[in-house]
N, C-alpha and C positions, 0 to 999 in steps of 0.2 A: 454584388459589389463588395470587394474585400477591403478591409481597413486595418492598417497597422499603425499603432501609436508607439513612438520610441522616445527615450530620454537617456542621457548618459548615465551609466551605472544602474539603470533600472531594467527590469525584465520587460520586454516588449509585450504590449497587448495586441492580440490579433482577433479580429471578429469579422462578421460579414452581415450584409443586409440583402434580402431577396428583392429583386426588381421584377415586377410582373405586368402583364397586359391586364388592364382593368376590365375584366369580363368574367363572370361566373365566380364560384368560390375558390379559395386557395388556402389550404391548411398547412401551417408550419408549427414546429415545436417552439414553445415558449420556455419559461423557466421550469425547473424540476426540483423535487424534494427527495431527500435520502433519509431513510429510517433504517438504522443498523441495530437499534435497540441498545445503543451504547453512547458513543460520543459524537455521533453525526458524521464521522469520518469513515469511509470505507477502508477496512483493514483485512489482511489475509485471513482466511478461514471463516469470514463472516458471510451470512446470507442477507442480502440487501433488498429492501422494498423500495422501488423507484417509482415515484409519481411524476408524470409529465403533463404539463399544460399544453393543450392544442389550441392555437389561435387562428381564427379565420380572418386573413388579411385581404380577402377578396371582396366582391361587391354583391354576392348572392349567398343565400343560406346553403350550407352543406348538410345533407340529410344522412342519418344513420352512419355516422362516422365511427370507424374503428381503427386501431393502430396495431402494427406488427413490429416488434422489436427484434433486431438481429445483430450479430457480431461474429467475428472470426478470431477471437482472442484465445490463445491456448490456456490462459489462466482463469477463464470465465466459463461457468456452466449456467445456461439460462434455465429458469424454472417456468414462471408465467411469462409468456412472450406476446400475449395479445390483450387488448383492453378496449373498452367501449367508451364513446364520447357523446353519442346521441346526435341531435341536431345542433349545429353551431351557426348562429346568425352572423352577418358581416360585422367585423370589428369586435366580436365577442370571443370568449374563451371557454373551454371545458376541461375538466380534470379527469385523468384516467381512472377508470373503475372496471376491474380491480387494479391494484398496483401491479406493475411489472416486478418480477423478482429474478435475482441472479446470485450465484455463489462464487466467491473469490477463492482461488486455490491457496493453500498454506504457503506455497513456494513463490507466490507473487512478490516481485521485488518492490522496493520503495520507489515512489514517484513514477510508478507505471501508469500510463494513460490508457484507459479503456475507451475504445471508439465504437459507439453504438450507432446503428442506423434505424430510424423510425419511418416506416411507410404508413401514411394515413390514407385510408380508402373511404369512399362513400357508396351510396346505393346506385350511382351511375358508373361504377367501376373506375372512377378517377383515382389516380395515385399521386400523392405528393410526398417527397422524400426529404427528411431532415436528418442532421447528424448531431450527436451529443458526445462530448468527451468528459470522462469522469476520472479523477486522479485517485490512486490507491496510496495510502499512507502505511508504511511498514517500518519496524525497527531494523537497524543495521548495526550489528555489534562487531567491534574491532578491538584487537589487543592494543593497549596503550602503554602499559609499564608493568614491571614486576620487581619484587623485592624479596631477598632472603633474610629471614629472621632466625636468630639462635646461634649456636656454635660459639665462636670467640667474639661475635658481635661486629665483625668487619664488613658484613653484607656480602661476603663471597662464599660460594660453595667450594670447599677445599677437600682434598683427598681424605677419606675416612669420616667426613662429617655427615650428619643427618640434620637437615634444616627444614623449617617451614617456609613455603613459597607462597607469597601473596601476589595475585595477578589482578591488574586493573583493566576492566573493559569499559569502552566508551560506546555509547549509542549515537551513531552518526546519522540515524534515520529520522523519520518524522512522526513515529508513534512509539508509545511506551512498550518496552519488552517486559513481559509479565513473568514473575517467578523464575528468574534465570538460573540455570545451572550449567556448569561447564566441566569438561574433563581434559586432562593432558595425557600425552603418550610420548614415548621415545623408543628408538631402536638402538640407542647408544649402549655399547657393551659395558661402559663404566658407570652407568647410572641405574638405580633401582627406584621406581616410584612406589612409595608405600601407601600414599593416599592420592588417588588420581582424580577425585571429583571435589567440587566446591560449589557453594551456593552464593547468589548475589541479590536475591530479592527482585524487586521491580527496578528497572533502569529507564528513566524517562528520557525523552529526546534531548540531545546535546548535553548529556550528563555522563560523567565517568564515575564508576563505582569499583572499589576494591572488594575482593572476595571476602565474604563474611567469615568463612572458615578457610584454613590454609590447606594447600597441597603439601605433602611431605615427600622430600626427595633425599636419597642417600647416594653419595659418591664413594665408590670403592676405594680402598686405601692405595691401590696400585694405579690410580688415575694419573697420567703423566701431565704435570703442569707446564705451560698453560694448555688447556684442552677446551675446545669449543664444542658444546653438545647441542644438538637440535632437539 
């Protein structure tokens, strides 16, 4: 039975409940815990320990229960994919031992949903399948603004000038970007970049930060005004 709860200007909640014939055991995934050794949020580059509760919603005991975790996500590499639960009585739960583990690729984008399948099995070769979705939180850095400093003070890079360029980056993602550095480049024949890298420190989510150190850019004297350089 699938349930969707909606409200104007709110994100819908979507969930489901399993309807079964009341005979024998029936194992389904309950809640889960995530241990990333950091902030409790799965981030790119992290190896996650995933603990999953198995609940017996049937009417008989399930014996020698074990779980197999699988996925087909290009950003995920499974480590430990099986776990033991032992015997689970009706209306009782057991926690995975050991934890399942998986590693998230550095390139995994923000708000990416990992869809896992958990197959629970018992000593009678019964199989019960559950699905779990886990969100990945990543930084997303975008250019917000830039400013030229120096020269005659008018904020414009003019022919023959060498100016400091400060670039502001905004983190539009859901996780902090750590120890950020950025570089600039150009193929424009009228520009020379004298300093092409700058540092930003950490940039938290929904925050904009100007470069701590400037880039340095020189426009040759023969640059035709006005000239737009990429």
